[in-house]
C-alpha positions in Angstrom: -12.5 20.1 -81.2 -14.3 17.5 -79.2 -12.9 16.5 -75.8 -12.6 12.8 -75.5 -11.1 12.7 -72.0 -14.4 12.1 -70.4 -15.6 9.4 -72.8 -15.8 6.0 -71.2 -12.8 3.7 -72.0 -13.4 0.6 -74.1 -11.4 -2.5 -73.2 -8.9 -3.5 -75.9 -10.0 -6.4 -78.0 -13.7 -5.5 -77.8 -15.8 -3.9 -80.4 -16.7 -0.3 -80.0 -20.3 0.7 -79.6 -21.9 1.4 -82.9 -23.4 4.7 -81.7 -21.0 6.7 -79.5 -23.7 9.3 -79.0 -25.4 7.0 -76.7 -22.4 7.0 -74.3 -22.1 10.8 -74.0 -25.2 13.0 -73.5 -25.7 15.4 -76.3 -26.7 18.3 -74.0 -25.8 19.2 -70.4 -28.2 18.0 -67.6 -30.7 20.8 -67.1 -30.7 22.6 -63.7 -33.6 21.2 -61.8 -33.9 24.4 -59.8 -35.3 24.8 -56.3 -38.7 23.3 -55.6 -41.5 25.6 -55.0 -41.7 26.7 -51.4 -44.6 25.2 -49.4 -45.4 26.8 -46.1 -45.8 24.6 -43.1 -49.2 24.2 -41.4 -47.9 26.0 -38.4 -47.0 29.0 -40.5 -50.6 29.4 -41.7 -52.6 28.4 -38.6 -51.8 30.1 -35.2 -53.7 27.3 -33.4 -51.3 24.7 -34.8 -48.4 26.9 -33.9 -49.5 27.1 -30.3 -50.1 23.4 -30.2 -46.6 22.7 -31.5 -45.2 25.1 -28.9 -47.0 23.3 -26.1 -45.8 19.9 -27.4 -42.2 21.0 -27.4 -42.5 22.5 -23.9 -44.2 19.3 -22.7 -41.2 17.3 -23.9 -38.8 19.6 -22.1 -41.0 19.5 -19.0 -41.3 15.7 -19.0 -37.5 15.5 -19.4 -37.2 17.6 -16.2 -39.5 15.1 -14.4 -37.4 12.2 -15.6 -34.3 13.8 -14.2 -35.9 14.3 -10.8 -37.2 10.7 -11.0 -33.6 9.6 -11.6 -32.5 11.2 -8.3 -35.4 9.6 -6.5 -34.8 6.1 -7.8 -31.1 6.4 -7.1 -31.9 6.6 -3.4 -35.0 4.3 -3.4 -33.1 1.4 -5.0 -29.7 2.0 -3.3 -28.5 -1.2 -1.5 -28.8 -0.9 2.2 -26.1 -2.1 4.6 -26.6 -5.7 5.5 -29.0 -6.4 2.7 -27.3 -7.8 -0.4 -30.6 -8.8 -2.1 -31.1 -6.3 -4.9 -34.6 -5.4 -6.1 -35.3 -6.6 -9.6 -37.5 -5.4 -12.5 -38.2 -7.7 -15.5 -35.4 -10.0 -14.3 -32.9 -7.1 -14.2 -31.6 -4.9 -11.4 -34.3 -2.3 -10.7 -31.7 0.3 -10.0 -30.0 0.0 -13.4 -33.3 -0.2 -15.3 -34.9 2.8 -13.6 -31.8 5.0 -13.7 -31.1 4.1 -17.4 -34.7 4.7 -18.5 -35.0 8.0 -16.6 -31.7 9.5 -17.8 -31.9 8.1 -21.3 -35.5 9.3 -21.6 -34.5 12.8 -20.4 -31.8 13.1 -23.1 -34.1 11.7 -25.7 -36.9 14.1 -25.0 -34.6 17.1 -24.9 -33.2 16.0 -28.3 -36.6 15.3 -29.9 -38.0 18.5 -28.5 -35.2 20.5 -30.0 -35.7 18.9 -33.4 -39.5 19.6 -33.3 -38.8 23.1 -32.3 -36.5 23.6 -35.3 -38.8 21.8 -37.8 -42.1 23.4 -36.7 -41.5 26.7 -35.1 -38.1 28.2 -36.2 -37.8 30.3 -39.3 -38.4 28.2 -42.5 -36.6 30.0 -45.3 -34.5 28.8 -48.3 -31.1 30.4 -48.8 -28.1 30.1 -51.1 -24.6 30.6 -49.7 -21.7 30.7 -52.1 -18.3 29.4 -51.2 -15.7 31.9 -50.1 -12.0 32.0 -49.2 -10.8 30.7 -45.9 -9.9 34.1 -44.6 -12.9 36.3 -43.7 -13.0 40.1 -44.1 -14.3 42.3 -41.3 -17.4 42.8 -43.3 -17.9 39.0 -43.5 -17.3 38.7 -39.7 -19.9 41.3 -39.0 -22.3 39.6 -41.4 -21.8 36.3 -39.5 -22.6 38.1 -36.2 -25.7 39.6 -37.7 -26.7 36.2 -39.1 -26.3 34.7 -35.6 -28.4 37.4 -34.0 -31.0 37.0 -36.8 -31.0 33.3 -36.1 -31.6 33.9 -32.4 -34.5 36.2 -33.3 -36.0 33.8 -35.8 -35.7 30.8 -33.5 -38.1 32.5 -31.2 -35.9 31.9 -28.2 -36.7 35.3 -26.8 -40.3 35.5 -27.6 -41.3 32.0 -26.7 -40.9 32.0 -22.9 -42.7 28.7 -22.5 -40.2 26.8 -24.6 -37.2 28.7 -23.4 -38.0 28.2 -19.7 -38.9 24.6 -20.1 -35.7 23.9 -22.0 -33.5 25.8 -19.5 -35.1 23.9 -16.7 -34.6 20.5 -18.3 -31.0 21.2 -19.2 -30.2 22.7 -15.8 -31.6 19.7 -14.0 -29.3 17.4 -15.9 -26.6 18.4 -13.5 -28.5 16.8 -10.6 -27.6 13.2 -11.6 -23.9 14.0 -11.7 -24.1 15.5 -8.2 -26.2 12.6 -6.9 -23.8 10.0 -8.3 -20.8 11.6 -6.5 -22.2 9.5 -3.6 -20.8 6.4 -5.3 -17.3 7.6 -4.8 -17.6 6.5 -1.2 -18.3 8.0 2.2 -16.9 11.4 3.1 -13.5 11.2 4.9 -14.6 13.1 7.9 -11.6 13.9 10.1 -9.5 11.0 8.7 -7.2 13.5 6.8 -6.7 15.5 10.0 -5.9 12.8 12.6 -3.5 10.0 13.1 -3.3 7.1 15.6 -1.0 9.0 17.8 -2.3 9.9 21.3 -0.9 10.3 24.8 1.1 7.4 26.1 1.8 5.6 22.9 5.4 4.5 22.7 7.7 5.5 19.8 9.3 2.5 18.3 11.8 1.7 15.5 9.8 1.4 12.2 11.7 -1.8 11.2 12.2 -3.8 14.4 9.4 -2.4 16.5 11.8 -1.9 19.4 10.9 0.9 21.7 13.3 3.8 21.8 15.0 4.7 25.1 15.8 8.4 25.5 19.3 7.8 26.9 20.2 5.6 23.9 19.6 8.3 21.3 22.9 10.0 20.4 23.5 13.6 19.5 22.8 14.3 15.8 21.3 10.9 15.3 18.1 10.4 13.3 15.8 7.4 13.8 12.8 6.5 11.6 10.0 5.5 13.9 6.3 4.9 14.2 3.7 4.2 16.9 4.0 1.0 18.9 0.3 0.1 18.3 1.2 -1.1 14.8 3.1 -4.0 16.4 0.6 -4.7 19.2 -2.1 -7.4 19.3 -5.4 -7.7 21.0 -6.6 -10.2 23.6 -7.2 -12.9 20.9 -3.7 -12.5 19.5 -4.8 -10.6 16.4 -3.0 -7.5 15.2 -4.7 -4.2 16.2 -4.0 -2.9 12.7 -3.6 -5.0 9.6 -4.3 -4.8 5.8 -5.5 -1.4 4.5 -5.9 0.0 8.0 -2.2 -0.7 8.7 -1.0 0.8 5.4 -3.1 3.9 5.7 -2.2 4.4 9.4 1.5 4.1 8.6 1.4 6.7 5.8 0.1 9.3 8.2 1.8 8.3 11.5 5.4 7.8 10.3 7.8 10.0 12.3 11.5 10.8 12.7 13.3 11.2 16.0 16.3 13.4 16.2 18.6 14.6 19.0 20.4 17.9 18.9 22.4 19.9 21.5 19.6 21.6 23.5 21.3 25.0 23.2 20.9 24.8 19.4 17.1 24.5 19.6 14.9 27.6 19.5 11.4 26.4 20.1 8.3 28.5 20.0 6.9 29.6 23.3 4.0 27.0 22.9 6.5 24.2 22.1 9.0 24.6 24.9 8.0 21.3 26.6 7.4 19.3 23.3 10.9 17.7 23.4 13.0 15.9 25.9 16.7 16.8 26.6 17.3 17.8 22.9 15.2 15.0 21.5 12.5 16.1 19.1 9.9 14.2 17.0 8.6 15.4 13.7 6.2 14.0 11.0 8.1 12.1 8.3 5.7 13.3 5.7 6.6 16.3 3.6 4.1 19.2 3.7 4.5 19.7 0.0 3.1 16.6 -1.7 3.6 14.0 1.0 6.9 12.4 0.2 8.7 10.6 3.1 11.7 12.5 4.4 14.8 11.2 6.1 17.8 13.0 4.5 19.3 14.6 7.7 22.1 17.2 7.6 23.2 17.1 11.2 25.5 20.1 11.2 22.8 22.5 10.0 19.9 20.6 11.7 18.1 20.6 8.3 15.9 17.8 6.8 15.8 17.6 3.0 12.9 16.1 1.0 14.3 14.0 -1.9 11.3 14.7 -4.2 11.4 18.5 -4.6 14.1 19.6 -2.3 12.0 21.2 0.4 14.2 21.8 3.4 13.1 22.1 7.0 15.1 23.4 10.0 14.3 21.0 12.8 16.0 23.2 15.3 13.6 26.0 14.5 10.2 24.3 14.8 10.4 22.5 11.5 10.4 25.9 9.6 10.7 25.8 5.8 14.0 27.3 4.7 14.0 26.2 1.0 11.7 24.6 -1.6 8.1 24.6 -2.5 6.6 23.3 0.9 4.1 25.8 2.2 4.1 25.1 5.9 6.5 23.8 8.6 6.9 20.1 9.4 4.4 19.1 12.1 5.9 18.3 15.4 4.8 15.6 17.8 5.0 16.4 21.5 6.9 13.7 23.4 7.9 12.7 26.9 9.4 9.6 28.6 7.6 7.0 30.6 8.6 5.4 33.9 11.0 3.1 32.1 12.7 5.9 30.2 11.2 5.1 26.8 10.0 7.8 24.5 6.2 8.2 24.3 3.8 10.7 22.8 2.6 13.4 25.1 -0.4 13.9 22.8 -1.4 13.5 19.2 -0.3 15.9 16.4 -1.8 19.3 17.0 -2.2 19.9 13.3 -2.9 17.7 10.2 0.2 16.0 8.8 1.2 15.6 5.2 0.4 17.9 2.2 -2.1 20.7 2.6 -5.7 20.2 1.4 -8.6 22.5 1.1 -10.5 21.2 4.2 -7.5 21.9 6.4 -8.2 24.6 8.9 
């Protein structure tokens, strides 16, 4: 019985073709087979093989030179302070042109070299692979491993040191541009993470009003949010000493809290016996966990609670961590009073404030 499911449909109302045999082939399409294998010139002539090897290695080597040139041009065409005029090339910025051509050329040569290596020097054999089920048997897995090792052997990666070394050199040098371009992230912070504006003689003032804090006006169990007086001071021309970004960054590190406790409740370390004044202590307001501001004060237990992750510090015991994820005590600011009885810093912080970071000693 003939199977008409695969015959082309004829629209209704139209005449059928006179000869249906013209619509369906009378015999299956013959298998064209695999074309006869023709060896590559490099397979027959060792001289051509060596020439191809040198060509591929030259591409990888030139790619290495372009990567080095990228690093050189990065510094040669970097804008210098005070000179906003950028060097140009063909009407475009010389820096962008040189960097783009060098890095793009390096990637292109590595890619073209790899293609030429595969086409001219790697094994050139025809193979047939039948489809199999999704799950592989141990035998199939071992066969895959063997095929991979065979591919490595046939690629010549191990026995062509010229190509191998030039490729590894070119690819390895590609990491240099990434390292060099880290410079664009900005200047290194230096000791900015480790220092604040606090230094000896700076008055401690209310962080809202800027009013200086007198020692005899601080009550037992009271907590005051404070900061250095320099944030409210002006220079000889009447301009603020700190403003804009400098003011914001300064406040994030220099914010402090002032508390007063009964002196008999305080158990300072031997090195911190003179860091307070008549039961008044000053600590950083910045949590040592991830830097949240703290001011939740539990006067009866002398504990300060961070609202973010519940780190708890005992201010009567040198800011020691008694609960939570914070890894170190709250930094304490040494204080004293001036001739007018106002609280002032006896020095800056003796350790970095805020969350820990890898540069911290």
